[in-house]
C-alpha angles and dihedrals in degrees: 000000000000119000105024091195087076093053116099114248091237091057091048088052090051092050090051091052091052090054090055093055115120109214129181115272092236088067116088104207126184139158116260132183111292123224110266102204104049098073141351090254128030143156126195132199127193124206137189137173118211130188131190111251131188116332117257132194114244093222109113093004098088093232101114146312118344116272099021113131114222133179117252112230117226122196108228099178141349134192151160131229116197125185115198127192131190112176089203092058130229129250089210093053094038088220145040097268132057130183117209119189141181130190129179131182137161120248133204106274094232091054102039094086093060105127091216096060094091095048091048090053091052091047088055090059094050095045094045091055091047092047090056094041090239107164115217146152140195095038120177139159152142133243116207132188114209123198117203117192122190126211141180114004089001096052091104091069092072126209123313131199120200130190118215125191119192114182142158136188142168115250115220094232144009089264099094100160093112091049093057091045091050092049093048090053088052092054089052090049091051087053090055096247117151145256104063121195112269113276096014117132112228123232117230112288119270113259112257098191 
């Protein structure tokens, strides 16, 4: 972020709390470029969960010597966690910090049209924040189901249905460790990884094919 002497103390405190977050080992978390126009100060983290799928021979795939068997990586879920800070505050946020998140995962085609999928995804957010005792206000978001159909030379891929959750909320302090931990648990839940928090209804399992 350049000269840290120009960074507000509250934002430095928030960055320190993010570094203390303990996320599940299945989650691959890394810093990515933050949006420049949403707030004077921002940090953005990207996350993905990968799983080894069916084994494939490297011959003809360009991944190594002929005949070597390698695992095929399947993306189970992906997401972004963005922390915004405006020292002047925002009437829309009702505070000086705002957390903006995004999670996407693929669902089983025969379950993706369930009308309750979106409400279950939103319930996950609320219950994950409660489970981690992450105080917040002014939460809002959208859950979207996306149908992808393949044709022609790609017809063999079959149809795919994804669930996307975009949400934002205002943390009640600069200590946002619990918020990142709650969000990271949500990404794992979207990927179909147990255990789920007690009392949470699971979404349909992510397609493994």
